[in-house]
N, CA and C of each residue as an Amber inpcrd file, in Angstrom:
protein
   720
 -37.1310000  16.5660000  18.7370000 -36.4950000  15.6660000  17.3580000
 -35.4910000  14.7980000  17.5060000 -35.7420000  13.6700000  16.9450000
 -34.9920000  12.4200000  16.9920000 -33.6860000  12.6080000  16.5530000
 -32.8250000  11.5760000  17.5270000 -31.3730000  11.5230000  17.4070000
 -30.8700000  10.6540000  16.1870000 -30.2870000  11.1560000  15.4140000
 -29.9540000  10.0460000  14.1030000 -28.1860000   9.7520000  14.2120000
 -27.7610000   8.2500000  13.6610000 -26.4270000   8.3920000  13.7020000
 -25.5560000   9.3700000  13.1430000 -26.0930000  10.0670000  11.8190000
 -25.3000000  11.2960000  11.4960000 -25.0300000  12.2460000  12.2440000
 -25.8790000  12.5630000  13.2230000 -25.8060000  13.4600000  14.1080000
 -24.9890000  13.4040000  15.2400000 -25.1150000  12.1400000  15.8130000
 -23.8690000  11.7210000  16.4230000 -22.5160000  11.1520000  15.8930000
 -22.6010000  11.0290000  14.9650000 -21.0790000  10.9690000  14.1780000
 -20.6910000  12.2020000  14.1360000 -21.3210000  13.0700000  13.6590000
 -20.8300000  14.6180000  13.4500000 -20.6280000  15.2940000  14.8820000
 -21.1170000  14.8630000  15.7910000 -21.0650000  15.8480000  17.3090000
 -19.6500000  14.8610000  17.7690000 -19.5590000  13.3890000  17.4990000
 -18.2580000  12.6680000  18.1410000 -16.7610000  12.8480000  16.9730000
 -17.1200000  13.7270000  16.0010000 -15.8870000  13.9190000  15.1120000
 -15.9580000  15.3090000  14.4340000 -15.7020000  16.0300000  15.4730000
 -15.5650000  17.4710000  15.2380000 -14.1330000  17.5750000  14.5770000
 -14.1080000  19.0830000  13.9330000 -13.0890000  19.4790000  13.1360000
 -11.7300000  19.2520000  13.9690000 -10.7720000  18.6010000  13.1920000
  -9.4250000  18.3100000  14.2750000  -7.7840000  18.5780000  13.5200000
  -7.2070000  18.1180000  14.0460000  -6.0770000  18.2720000  13.6380000
  -5.3510000  17.4060000  12.0550000  -6.5050000  16.0760000  12.1410000
  -6.7670000  15.2910000  10.9090000  -7.0900000  16.1660000   9.5840000
  -8.1750000  16.7710000   9.8560000  -8.6050000  17.5830000   8.8980000
  -7.5190000  18.9620000   8.5500000  -7.0730000  19.4810000   9.4820000
  -5.9950000  20.6340000   9.3610000  -4.9470000  19.7800000   8.3310000
  -4.7130000  18.6740000   8.7220000  -3.7550000  18.0140000   7.7370000
  -4.0890000  17.6410000   6.5020000  -5.0840000  17.0790000   6.4660000
  -5.5140000  16.7160000   4.8990000  -5.7380000  17.9080000   4.2420000
  -6.2360000  18.8990000   4.8270000  -6.6920000  20.5650000   4.3050000
  -5.1680000  21.1990000   3.5070000  -3.9640000  20.8740000   4.1560000
  -2.9180000  21.3800000   3.8650000  -2.2560000  20.4100000   2.8910000
  -2.3390000  19.3320000   3.0390000  -2.2050000  18.4350000   1.8520000
  -2.4410000  18.6060000   0.5640000  -3.8050000  18.6800000   0.2810000
  -4.4460000  19.0280000  -1.1920000  -3.7640000  20.6030000  -1.5930000
  -3.6730000  21.4500000  -0.2820000  -3.0170000  22.4450000  -0.7270000
  -3.8000000  23.7320000  -1.1260000  -3.5850000  24.8830000  -1.6670000
  -4.0510000  26.2610000  -2.2600000  -4.3910000  26.1260000  -3.6930000
  -3.4930000  25.5200000  -4.3930000  -3.8730000  25.6310000  -5.7790000
  -5.0590000  24.6420000  -6.1850000  -6.0770000  25.4540000  -6.7670000
  -7.5900000  24.9310000  -7.2990000  -7.2240000  23.5640000  -7.9400000
  -7.7400000  22.3200000  -7.5520000  -7.5710000  21.0780000  -8.0890000
  -8.5930000  20.3200000  -7.9920000  -8.6910000  19.2860000  -8.9220000
 -10.1120000  18.3090000  -8.6450000  -9.5910000  16.9180000  -7.7520000
 -10.5370000  17.0960000  -6.5800000 -10.1470000  16.5590000  -4.9060000
 -11.3170000  15.4560000  -5.2220000 -11.0520000  14.2350000  -4.7430000
 -11.9060000  13.2630000  -4.6210000 -11.9940000  12.7920000  -2.9790000
 -12.8490000  13.1980000  -2.4150000 -13.1540000  12.5980000  -1.0800000
 -13.7130000  11.2370000  -1.2670000 -13.0110000  10.2810000  -0.8170000
 -13.4890000   8.9900000  -1.1650000 -14.2490000   8.3390000   0.5060000
 -15.2490000   7.9120000   0.4040000 -15.6260000   7.5210000   2.0140000
 -15.7610000   9.0270000   2.8640000 -16.5410000   9.7840000   2.2050000
 -16.9770000  11.3210000   2.5960000 -17.3370000  11.3700000   4.0170000
 -18.1710000  10.6670000   4.0270000 -19.2660000  10.3610000   5.1820000
 -20.3540000  11.6700000   5.1410000 -20.5890000  12.7080000   6.3270000
 -21.0230000  13.9240000   6.4920000 -20.7370000  14.9120000   5.6500000
 -19.5690000  14.9730000   5.0310000 -19.0820000  15.7840000   4.4070000
 -18.1340000  16.9030000   5.1160000 -17.5110000  16.7500000   6.4480000
 -16.9580000  18.0080000   7.0070000 -15.8780000  18.5100000   6.5570000
 -14.9710000  17.3700000   6.0140000 -13.6080000  18.1270000   5.3790000
 -14.1390000  18.1270000   3.9380000 -14.9490000  17.7820000   2.9820000
 -15.6550000  17.9510000   1.6190000 -15.7720000  19.2480000   1.5410000
 -16.5900000  19.4190000   2.6030000 -16.9710000  21.1190000   2.3160000
 -15.8170000  21.9560000   2.6970000 -15.1910000  21.8180000   3.4970000
 -13.8940000  22.5170000   3.8070000 -13.0850000  22.7200000   2.5300000
 -12.7570000  21.5800000   1.6430000 -12.2340000  21.6310000   0.6990000
 -12.6650000  22.4330000  -0.5400000 -14.0130000  22.3950000  -0.6600000
 -14.8730000  23.2870000  -1.6740000 -14.5960000  24.5430000  -1.2200000
 -14.7590000  24.8360000   0.0260000 -14.7200000  26.2000000   0.4450000
 -13.5900000  26.8120000   0.3110000 -12.3230000  26.0280000   0.0990000
 -10.9790000  26.4420000   0.0360000 -10.5490000  26.5910000  -1.7850000
 -11.8540000  26.7420000  -2.3130000 -11.8310000  26.9040000  -4.0500000
 -11.4560000  25.5930000  -4.9750000 -11.5700000  24.3760000  -4.2900000
 -11.2490000  23.3580000  -4.7750000 -12.6240000  22.8410000  -5.5830000
 -12.2930000  21.8790000  -6.8670000 -13.3570000  20.9930000  -7.3730000
 -13.7160000  19.7960000  -6.6410000 -14.6710000  19.6770000  -5.8690000
 -14.8220000  18.4200000  -5.1750000 -15.8150000  17.2670000  -5.4080000
 -15.7840000  16.3290000  -5.4190000 -16.6240000  15.0840000  -5.3880000
 -16.3290000  14.4280000  -4.1800000 -17.5600000  14.0640000  -3.4810000
 -17.7130000  13.5600000  -2.3520000 -18.2050000  12.0090000  -2.5020000
 -17.4990000  11.1510000  -2.2630000 -18.3290000   9.7890000  -2.5710000
 -18.7470000   8.8060000  -1.2390000 -19.5480000   8.1710000  -1.0920000
 -19.7700000   7.3750000  -0.1640000 -21.0360000   6.3960000  -0.2860000
 -20.7820000   5.1750000   0.4480000 -21.9880000   3.9950000   0.0960000
 -23.1470000   4.5460000   1.0760000 -23.0040000   5.3660000   2.0370000
 -24.0310000   5.7990000   2.8430000 -25.0220000   6.6780000   2.5120000
 -26.2020000   6.5100000   2.1580000 -27.0210000   7.6840000   1.4480000
 -27.5350000   8.4440000   2.6630000 -27.7120000   7.9540000   3.6290000
 -27.7710000   8.9680000   5.1670000 -26.9060000   9.9980000   5.3210000
 -25.9710000   9.7250000   5.2750000 -24.6940000  10.2070000   5.5040000
 -24.7330000  11.4360000   4.2970000 -24.9150000  11.1280000   3.3700000
 -24.9470000  11.9420000   2.1530000 -25.8120000  12.9090000   2.2750000
 -27.0410000  12.3700000   2.3340000 -27.8360000  13.4640000   2.5060000
 -27.5540000  14.1590000   3.7790000 -27.0500000  14.0410000   4.7350000
 -26.7470000  15.1330000   5.9160000 -25.6860000  15.8270000   5.4950000
 -24.8800000  15.2210000   4.7740000 -23.6470000  16.3170000   3.8300000
 -24.1420000  17.3470000   2.7990000 -25.3610000  16.9010000   1.8590000
 -25.9520000  17.9830000   1.2700000 -26.5440000  18.8750000   1.9850000
 -27.2510000  18.6160000   3.0570000 -27.8710000  19.6250000   3.6110000
 -27.1140000  20.3660000   4.4090000 -25.8100000  20.3720000   4.5090000
 -24.9980000  21.3570000   5.3220000 -24.5260000  22.6750000   4.7000000
 -24.5470000  23.6280000   5.1230000 -24.1190000  25.1530000   4.3550000
 -22.9730000  24.8720000   3.4180000 -23.0600000  25.2730000   2.2760000
 -22.0480000  24.9300000   0.8470000 -22.1890000  23.6790000   0.2090000
 -23.4050000  22.9010000   0.8660000 -23.5600000  21.6470000   0.0890000
 -23.6510000  21.4240000  -1.3090000 -23.9920000  22.7030000  -1.8170000
 -24.3060000  22.7410000  -3.2860000 -23.1210000  22.9270000  -4.1100000
 -22.0410000  23.2610000  -3.3120000 -20.6990000  23.3540000  -4.2130000
 -19.8330000  21.9730000  -4.4100000 -20.5190000  20.8920000  -3.9620000
 -19.8130000  19.4220000  -4.1950000 -20.3580000  18.9950000  -5.0450000
 -19.8030000  17.9080000  -5.5800000 -20.6030000  16.8400000  -6.4380000
 -20.6330000  15.6850000  -5.6480000 -21.9760000  15.1000000  -4.8520000
 -22.1220000  14.3130000  -3.9820000 -22.3560000  13.0170000  -4.9350000
 -21.7330000  11.8540000  -4.7340000 -22.1370000  10.5520000  -5.2890000
 -22.2330000   9.1730000  -4.4250000 -23.3970000   8.9010000  -4.3730000
 -23.4730000   7.4360000  -3.5610000 -22.7180000   6.4140000  -4.4340000
 -21.8020000   5.5130000  -3.6730000 -21.2690000   4.3770000  -4.1840000
 -19.9470000   4.0380000  -3.8670000 -19.0760000   3.5690000  -4.4720000
 -17.4960000   3.1090000  -4.0390000 -16.3540000   3.4710000  -4.9690000
 -15.5500000   3.0280000  -4.8300000 -14.0400000   3.0940000  -6.0590000
 -14.5210000   2.8550000  -7.1700000 -15.4990000   1.8460000  -7.2410000
 -15.6910000   0.9720000  -8.4690000 -16.4470000   2.0740000  -9.3090000
 -17.2460000   3.1980000  -8.9190000 -18.1870000   3.7370000  -9.7690000
 -17.2730000   5.1130000  -9.9670000 -15.7050000   5.3430000  -9.6230000
 -15.3400000   6.5990000 -10.1420000 -15.0010000   6.6120000 -11.5710000
 -14.8410000   7.8560000 -12.5130000 -14.6980000   7.7270000 -13.5130000
 -12.9250000   7.8030000 -13.9460000 -12.4770000   7.4520000 -15.3830000
 -11.2470000   7.4610000 -15.2630000 -10.2650000   8.8840000 -15.6410000
  -9.6120000   8.7880000 -14.9030000  -8.1900000  10.0970000 -14.8180000
  -9.1120000  11.5190000 -14.9830000  -9.9830000  11.4240000 -13.6980000
 -10.6360000  12.5850000 -13.4000000 -10.5410000  13.5530000 -12.3250000
  -9.4260000  12.7880000 -11.5270000  -8.8980000  13.5530000 -10.3250000
  -7.5820000  14.0870000 -10.2800000  -6.8110000  15.0170000  -9.3600000
  -5.7090000  15.3060000  -9.1770000  -5.2390000  14.9990000  -8.1240000
  -6.0850000  14.9020000  -7.3100000  -5.5390000  14.6070000  -5.8220000
  -6.9590000  13.9840000  -5.1470000  -6.7170000  12.5570000  -4.0720000
  -7.5800000  11.5830000  -3.4750000  -7.1820000  11.4810000  -2.2520000
  -8.4310000  11.6900000  -1.1830000  -8.0400000  11.5940000   0.0250000
  -9.5030000  10.5990000   0.6030000  -8.7310000   9.8650000   1.9180000
  -9.5660000   8.7660000   2.2720000  -9.3120000   8.9890000   4.0220000
 -10.4630000   9.8740000   4.6760000  -9.9080000  10.4160000   5.7920000
 -10.7310000   9.4020000   7.1840000 -10.5840000   9.9590000   8.1010000
 -11.2410000   9.5650000   9.4840000 -10.9970000   8.1810000   9.4060000
  -9.6150000   7.3860000   8.6230000  -9.8330000   5.7400000   8.9960000
 -10.6340000   5.2450000   7.8820000 -11.3400000   5.4820000   7.0450000
 -12.1720000   5.0460000   6.1570000 -11.3420000   4.0140000   5.5470000
 -10.3210000   3.7390000   5.4940000  -9.5700000   3.0360000   4.7260000
  -9.4800000   1.5260000   5.2970000  -9.8770000   1.7950000   6.7680000
  -9.8830000   0.5130000   7.9950000 -11.2750000  -0.3130000   7.9790000
 -12.0830000   0.5820000   6.9930000 -13.5110000   0.0420000   7.0080000
 -13.5920000  -0.6500000   5.8450000 -12.4700000  -0.8030000   5.0840000
 -12.1330000  -1.7760000   4.0220000 -11.9660000  -2.8070000   4.5980000
 -12.5570000  -3.9850000   5.1320000 -11.6370000  -5.1480000   5.9520000
 -11.1410000  -6.1750000   5.1180000 -11.8620000  -6.5950000   3.8530000
 -11.4790000  -7.4560000   3.2260000 -10.2360000  -7.1970000   2.2170000
  -9.0850000  -7.7070000   2.3160000  -7.9790000  -7.1730000   1.4660000
  -8.0170000  -7.2710000   0.0300000  -8.9820000  -8.3040000  -0.3110000
  -9.0490000  -8.2830000  -1.9600000  -9.8940000  -7.1900000  -2.5480000
 -10.6240000  -6.6050000  -1.2460000 -11.6160000  -5.5130000  -1.6460000
 -10.8660000  -3.7660000  -1.6350000  -9.9440000  -3.9890000  -0.6660000
  -8.4770000  -2.7950000  -0.5330000  -8.0760000  -2.9800000  -1.7370000
  -7.3130000  -3.9730000  -2.5030000  -6.4530000  -4.0020000  -3.6160000
  -7.2890000  -3.1790000  -4.7440000  -8.8740000  -3.7670000  -4.7910000
  -9.7810000  -3.2000000  -5.8480000  -9.7570000  -1.8030000  -5.6170000
 -10.4170000  -1.4060000  -4.3420000 -10.3020000  -0.0520000  -4.0710000
  -9.1190000   0.8460000  -4.4100000  -7.8420000   0.3560000  -4.2450000
  -6.7330000   0.9870000  -4.7900000  -6.3180000   1.1120000  -6.1160000
  -6.9090000  -0.0780000  -6.7080000  -6.6050000  -0.1280000  -8.3610000
  -7.3810000   1.2100000  -8.9100000  -8.9260000   0.9960000  -8.3600000
  -9.8380000   2.0190000  -9.1290000  -9.4750000   3.6300000  -8.4720000
  -8.6580000   3.7830000  -7.4080000  -8.2270000   4.9180000  -7.1920000
  -7.1550000   5.4340000  -8.1030000  -6.0240000   4.2220000  -8.1450000
  -5.0070000   4.6850000  -9.4300000  -5.7270000   5.1940000 -10.7360000
  -6.7090000   4.3120000 -11.1700000  -7.3740000   4.7730000 -12.5040000
  -8.1050000   5.8980000 -12.6190000  -8.7000000   6.5100000 -11.3840000
  -9.4800000   7.5030000 -11.4030000  -8.4450000   8.8820000 -11.1830000
  -7.1400000   8.6980000 -11.0180000  -6.3280000   9.5680000 -10.6110000
  -5.6860000   9.9210000 -12.1580000  -5.1080000  11.0870000 -12.1740000
  -4.1550000  11.3760000 -13.3010000  -2.9950000  10.9620000 -13.0380000
  -1.7760000  10.6810000 -14.3040000  -0.5580000  10.4030000 -13.8330000
  -0.1930000  11.4580000 -13.1290000   0.3830000  10.9060000 -11.7910000
   1.1000000  11.9160000 -10.8630000   0.2540000  12.1650000  -9.7200000
  -1.1480000  11.9700000 -10.0980000  -1.8640000  12.5300000  -8.9030000
  -1.4980000  11.6020000  -7.4450000  -1.8260000  12.4610000  -6.5180000
  -1.5510000  12.4770000  -5.3860000  -2.7330000  11.9690000  -4.3930000
  -2.4050000  10.7390000  -3.1420000  -3.2480000  10.3330000  -2.5940000
  -2.8190000  10.1130000  -1.1380000  -3.3780000  10.8300000  -0.2200000
  -3.4360000  10.8420000   1.2300000  -4.5260000   9.8750000   1.9790000
  -4.0420000   8.9290000   2.9020000  -4.9530000   8.5780000   3.6900000
  -4.5350000   7.8520000   5.4620000  -5.2070000   7.9140000   6.2120000
  -4.6470000   7.6550000   7.5580000  -5.0770000   6.1790000   7.7640000
  -4.1770000   5.6310000   8.5640000  -4.8040000   3.8830000   9.1100000
  -4.1240000   4.0240000  10.3960000  -4.9010000   3.5900000  11.1960000
  -4.0620000   3.2880000  12.5640000  -2.9530000   2.4520000  12.6550000
  -1.9120000   2.5900000  13.2040000  -0.7440000   1.7790000  13.5470000
  -0.9620000   0.4690000  14.2820000  -0.9570000  -0.7220000  13.8440000
  -1.8780000  -1.6610000  14.7780000  -0.7670000  -2.0490000  15.9950000
   0.7820000  -1.2800000  15.7580000   1.8620000  -1.3510000  16.6390000
   1.4030000  -0.4790000  17.9240000   0.5320000   0.6520000  17.8340000
   0.3230000   1.5300000  18.8840000  -0.6300000   0.6290000  20.0360000
  -1.4940000  -0.1030000  18.9790000  -2.2920000  -1.3230000  20.1690000
  -3.6160000   0.0170000  20.4920000  -4.2920000   0.8360000  20.0800000
  -5.1610000   1.9130000  20.5790000  -6.4140000   1.4130000  21.0080000
  -6.5640000   0.0220000  20.7580000  -8.0170000  -0.3300000  20.8010000
  -7.9010000  -0.7930000  22.0870000  -6.5370000  -0.9360000  22.9420000
  -6.7050000  -1.2540000  24.3620000  -7.3660000  -0.0910000  25.0800000
  -7.4940000   0.8980000  24.4720000  -8.1040000   2.2730000  25.2560000
  -9.6260000   2.4240000  25.2650000 -10.1160000   1.4840000  24.4430000
 -11.5450000   1.2800000  23.7020000 -12.3990000   0.6100000  25.0610000
 -12.7510000   1.5190000  26.0030000 -13.3550000   0.9390000  27.2120000
 -14.1720000   2.0120000  27.9950000 -15.3740000   1.6490000  28.5890000
 -16.0100000   2.7500000  29.2390000 -15.2330000   3.4420000  30.0090000
 -14.3090000   3.1140000  30.5860000 -13.6500000   4.3030000  31.3390000
 -12.8530000   5.2580000  30.3360000 -11.9340000   4.9180000  29.6250000
 -10.9960000   5.5390000  28.7570000 -11.8170000   6.3970000  27.8960000
 -12.8150000   5.5990000  27.3210000 -13.4400000   6.1610000  25.8860000
 -14.7980000   7.1170000  26.3730000 -14.9960000   7.4890000  27.8190000
 -16.2310000   7.8440000  28.0030000 -16.3150000   9.2700000  27.6670000
 -17.1300000  10.2100000  26.7880000 -17.1050000  11.3830000  26.3860000
 -18.7060000  12.0670000  26.1930000 -18.8020000  13.3690000  26.5380000
 -20.1560000  13.7800000  26.5780000 -20.0570000  14.3630000  24.9680000
 -21.2380000  14.3310000  24.2090000 -21.2180000  15.2490000  23.0210000
 -22.2670000  16.1470000  23.2030000 -21.9700000  17.1620000  22.4570000
 -23.2720000  18.2490000  22.2990000 -23.2450000  18.1460000  20.8430000
 -25.1740000  17.6970000  20.5790000 -25.2450000  17.9960000  19.2920000
 -25.7140000  19.0710000  18.8840000 -25.7540000  19.5750000  17.2910000
 -26.1970000  20.7840000  16.6870000 -27.3590000  21.7610000  17.3450000
 -28.6250000  20.8290000  17.9620000 -29.5620000  21.5070000  18.4550000
 -29.2110000  21.7120000  20.1210000 -27.9960000  21.3150000  20.7450000
 -27.6090000  21.7460000  21.8960000 -27.9860000  20.3620000  22.9220000
 -28.6120000  19.0820000  22.1580000 -28.8160000  17.9680000  23.0500000
 -27.3930000  17.2580000  23.3960000 -27.1090000  17.0900000  24.7340000
 -26.1160000  16.4020000  25.1470000 -26.2900000  15.0290000  25.5850000
 -25.1740000  14.1140000  25.0080000 -25.1700000  12.8480000  24.9470000
 -23.9840000  12.1670000  25.7670000 -24.0260000  10.6980000  26.3560000
 -22.6790000  10.5000000  27.0170000 -22.5820000   9.2700000  26.1730000
 -21.3760000   9.2590000  25.8240000 -21.0690000   8.3590000  24.5190000
 -19.6060000   7.6370000  25.3950000 -19.2570000   6.0860000  24.8070000
 -18.3750000   5.3070000  25.2650000 -17.9170000   4.3140000  24.1290000
 -17.1280000   3.6400000  24.1310000 -16.8310000   2.7090000  23.0450000
 -16.3620000   1.4730000  23.8300000 -17.0110000   0.4010000  23.5920000
 -16.7120000  -0.9680000  24.2620000 -15.8190000  -1.6300000  23.0150000
 -14.7580000  -2.4570000  23.2930000 -14.1190000  -3.3580000  22.4620000
 -14.5860000  -4.7920000  22.7580000 -15.4080000  -5.4360000  21.4480000
 -15.6270000  -6.4280000  21.5830000 -14.5220000  -7.6220000  20.9140000
 -14.1660000  -7.8670000  20.3460000 -13.2320000  -8.3840000  19.5630000
 -11.9900000  -8.2270000  18.8860000 -10.8330000  -8.9870000  19.0300000
  -9.5980000  -8.5350000  18.3120000  -9.2610000  -9.9210000  17.8160000
  -9.1400000  -9.9170000  16.3890000  -8.8780000 -11.5730000  15.5940000
  -8.0730000 -11.0690000  14.3760000  -7.2820000 -11.6630000  13.9680000
  -6.2930000 -12.0310000  12.9540000  -6.5360000 -10.2690000  12.1260000
  -6.1550000  -9.2820000  12.5100000  -5.9520000  -8.1190000  12.2370000
  -7.1390000  -6.8990000  12.3590000  -8.5810000  -7.5500000  12.7240000
  -9.5860000  -7.1290000  12.8020000  -9.8520000  -7.0350000  14.0680000
 -10.5470000  -5.4430000  14.2150000 -10.8170000  -5.2690000  15.9460000
 -12.0910000  -4.5740000  15.5580000 -13.1440000  -5.3890000  16.3840000
 -14.5420000  -5.1030000  16.6500000 -15.0820000  -4.3320000  18.0710000
 -16.0670000  -3.4300000  17.6420000 -16.1510000  -2.2930000  18.9740000
 -17.6280000  -2.1900000  18.8340000 -18.2010000  -1.6370000  20.0300000
 -19.4390000  -1.1400000  20.0190000 -19.5440000   0.4070000  20.4370000
 -19.8130000   1.5930000  19.7680000 -20.4140000   2.7100000  20.2090000
 -21.3280000   2.5580000  21.2130000 -21.6490000   3.4410000  21.9140000
 -22.8470000   3.2870000  22.8860000 -23.0270000   4.7850000  23.1220000
 -24.3310000   5.1100000  22.9240000 -24.7820000   6.4130000  22.9160000
 -26.1140000   6.7080000  23.8950000 -25.9480000   7.2410000  25.1610000
 -26.9270000   7.5060000  25.9260000 -27.3570000   8.5240000  25.8230000
 -28.7140000   8.5550000  25.5560000 -29.6990000   9.7990000  25.2290000
 -30.1880000  10.5280000  26.4670000 -30.7570000  11.8340000  26.2770000
 -31.3240000  12.6400000  27.5770000 -32.1910000  11.6160000  28.2530000
 -32.9990000  11.1890000  27.3820000 -34.4770000  10.1170000  28.1520000
 -34.1720000   9.1440000  28.3460000 -32.9470000   8.3550000  28.3750000
 -32.2430000   7.3090000  29.1400000 -32.7070000   6.0530000  27.9480000
 -32.8440000   6.5790000  26.7850000 -32.5520000   5.4930000  25.7350000
 -31.3040000   5.3340000  25.3250000 -30.9610000   4.2030000  24.7620000
 -29.4130000   3.9910000  24.4890000 -29.3220000   3.3670000  23.1430000
 -28.4540000   4.1590000  22.1360000 -28.0430000   3.7360000  20.6390000
 -26.9710000   2.9470000  20.5520000 -26.9750000   2.0750000  19.8900000
 -25.3750000   1.4270000  19.9390000 -25.1580000   1.0610000  18.5130000
 -24.0860000   1.4700000  18.3340000 -23.4820000   1.2800000  16.8490000
 -22.3660000   0.2610000  16.7500000 -22.4980000  -0.7080000  16.2430000
 -21.3010000  -1.7430000  15.9530000 -20.5380000  -1.4010000  15.0050000
 -19.0140000  -1.7360000  15.0020000 -18.2860000  -1.3400000  13.8480000
 -16.8730000  -2.5250000  13.9350000 -16.4040000  -2.7860000  12.7000000
 -14.7270000  -3.4270000  12.6080000 -14.0000000  -2.9860000  11.7350000
 -12.7920000  -2.8610000  12.4400000 -11.8440000  -1.9260000  11.4090000
 -10.8050000  -3.1230000  10.8600000 -10.0420000  -2.5870000   9.8910000
  -9.0510000  -3.7510000   9.5280000  -7.8030000  -2.6720000   9.8230000
  -6.8850000  -3.4500000  10.7520000  -5.5020000  -2.7310000  11.1010000
  -4.2300000  -3.7270000  10.0960000  -3.8660000  -2.4850000   9.2400000
  -2.7870000  -3.3390000   8.4080000  -1.3990000  -2.3820000   8.6390000
  -0.4040000  -3.1830000   8.6210000   0.9520000  -2.8520000   8.9910000
   1.3270000  -1.8220000   8.1810000   2.5660000  -1.1780000   8.3010000
   3.1550000  -0.0580000   7.0900000   3.4100000  -0.9000000   6.0590000
   4.0060000  -2.2610000   6.2130000   4.5860000  -3.1460000   4.9820000
   3.3830000  -3.5730000   4.2090000   2.2930000  -3.9030000   5.0580000
   1.0210000  -4.2690000   4.1960000   0.4220000  -2.9670000   3.5030000
   0.5860000  -1.8230000   3.8060000  -0.2560000  -0.8530000   3.2580000
   0.9920000  -0.6770000   2.1140000   2.3560000  -0.6380000   2.3450000
   3.0390000  -0.4390000   1.0870000   3.1620000  -1.4060000  -0.2050000
   2.7150000  -2.5180000   0.2000000   2.8290000  -3.6280000  -0.7880000
   1.6830000  -3.7080000  -1.4950000   0.7670000  -3.0340000  -0.7390000
  -0.9330000  -3.1000000  -1.4860000  -0.8530000  -1.9270000  -2.5720000
  -0.3110000  -0.6560000  -1.9500000  -0.3480000   0.0900000  -3.0660000
   0.9980000   0.2900000  -3.9800000   2.1310000  -0.7280000  -3.8720000
   2.9090000  -0.6690000  -5.2670000   1.8800000  -1.7160000  -5.9750000
   1.3990000  -2.6270000  -5.6720000   0.6200000  -3.4890000  -6.6820000
  -0.4750000  -2.7270000  -7.1070000  -0.8590000  -1.6520000  -7.0000000
  -2.0010000  -0.8480000  -7.4410000  -1.8910000  -0.0240000  -8.2490000
  -0.2470000   0.2310000  -8.6170000   0.4040000   1.4040000  -9.2030000
   0.6020000   2.4580000  -8.6790000   0.6980000   2.6000000  -7.2080000
   1.2110000   4.2000000  -6.5700000   2.6490000   3.7800000  -6.0280000
   3.1450000   4.9140000  -5.8710000   4.4070000   5.0670000  -5.5910000
   4.2160000   6.1780000  -4.1630000   4.4440000   5.1720000  -2.8400000
   4.6650000   5.9870000  -1.6240000   5.8530000   6.6610000  -1.4210000
   5.6230000   7.8450000  -0.8890000   6.3400000   8.9900000  -1.0000000
   6.5810000   9.3040000   0.6480000   6.1610000   8.7960000   1.4170000
   5.9600000   9.2490000   2.8440000   4.9450000   8.2880000   3.8310000
   5.2560000   7.9750000   4.9740000   4.4190000   7.0710000   5.4360000
   4.5570000   8.2480000   7.2190000   3.7160000   8.9020000   7.5240000
   4.2890000   9.5640000   8.9480000   3.4960000   8.7790000   9.8520000
   3.8550000   8.9440000  11.1520000   3.0940000   8.6030000  12.3910000
   2.5500000   9.4960000  13.1630000   2.2710000  10.6420000  13.0250000
   1.3910000  11.7200000  13.4930000   1.1150000  12.8330000  12.7360000
   0.2740000  13.6230000  13.1310000  -0.2520000  14.5350000  12.4820000
   0.9180000  15.9250000  12.5030000   1.6510000  15.9230000  13.2260000
   2.5450000  16.9400000  13.1430000   3.8250000  16.5000000  12.3430000
   3.5900000  15.3670000  11.7900000   4.6490000  15.1090000  10.9540000
   5.5200000  13.9680000  11.4700000   5.2250000  13.5200000  12.7010000
   6.3120000  12.8180000  13.5880000   6.5460000  11.1580000  12.4690000
   7.5070000  10.5380000  12.8040000   7.9360000   9.7080000  11.8930000
   6.9920000   8.3420000  12.7780000   6.9370000   7.3800000  12.0750000
   5.7520000   6.0350000  12.5660000   6.5430000   6.0500000  13.8690000
   5.7290000   5.2030000  14.7390000   6.2130000   4.7380000  16.2520000
   6.6530000   6.0560000  17.0880000   6.6890000   7.4490000  16.9810000
   6.8960000   8.4660000  17.4510000   5.5680000   9.2020000  17.8980000
   5.5790000   9.7250000  19.1430000   4.5690000  10.4430000  19.7370000
   3.4420000   9.6580000  20.2900000   1.9800000  10.1590000  20.0460000
   0.9390000   9.7620000  20.6530000  -0.0080000   9.4790000  20.0030000
   0.4210000   9.6740000  18.6310000  -1.0980000   9.4350000  17.5490000
  -1.5890000   8.3750000  17.1340000  -0.1450000   7.4700000  17.0010000
  -0.7270000   5.8180000  16.6780000  -1.0720000   6.1290000  15.1230000
  -0.3530000   6.7150000  14.4500000  -1.2400000   6.7290000  12.9020000
  -0.3460000   5.9560000  11.7530000  -0.9050000   5.7400000  10.9340000
  -0.0980000   5.4350000   9.3380000  -0.6530000   6.5400000   8.6600000
   0.1810000   7.9320000   8.2230000  -0.3370000   8.6800000   7.2020000
   0.1610000   8.4630000   6.2810000  -0.1480000   7.7940000   4.9680000
   0.1520000   7.4830000   3.6570000   0.0340000   8.5980000   3.1190000
   1.2470000   9.0670000   2.1530000   1.3680000   9.7640000   1.1590000
   1.5250000   9.3580000  -0.0920000   1.1760000   9.1400000  -1.0040000
   1.3220000   8.4500000  -2.2070000   1.0610000   8.8170000  -3.4720000
   1.5610000   8.5330000  -4.6430000   1.2960000   9.4120000  -6.0800000
   1.3560000   8.3630000  -6.8810000   0.5960000   8.4620000  -7.8090000
  -0.0660000   7.4020000  -8.9330000   1.3560000   7.2930000  -9.8890000
   1.9330000   6.3890000  -9.5440000   2.9220000   6.3150000 -10.8460000
   2.7180000   6.0880000 -12.3000000   3.5720000   6.4400000 -13.0860000
   3.3960000   6.8830000 -14.5370000   3.2200000   5.0730000 -15.3840000
């Protein structure tokens, strides 16, 4: 059976402390939840299983197809698209996880995304997302030695993977994921992430009509700059 990128993504991004954090953030009271940039639906499906009415939005058709095919996929409304496709005042809570906020590299597009999120949330609606802290310089660990890992796919196939840093420039960090398959073939998946400071994130959110309630530095609630997670976990609310 051919190995595709969604399968590799799932193996490379298993359920973790970040998922537990966002699941806890959304809470137990049934809510209308938006998972923007939902990918293959790991957290999206868990939110639906917890009793929430969930919409998963992603521009990648292949990822959404993989999400739909998962057990419980019929409980979620899957939408191919971006924040621009969201309806008005339709959600109580919105999350952007797995650093998807950093995939929005252009600052004007990021500002538009936040404005669309504000429009899609009810007044007082909650927003949470994660973005790596540039001060932690986590990209310095993206090399064949420090990032080497062995992945086990759902069908038992094992794949050796590593990440290669390719460029750091003007807040943009580019990299190449390498996946060495059992038959010796290698798949490569390039990417570029935008690293924004806490100040940049706060300014953009204020401009889009959000009030920032907290910014955390780690999944256990550590202050920014403390611990080893190197995160900027933003918790905000749609202002009235």
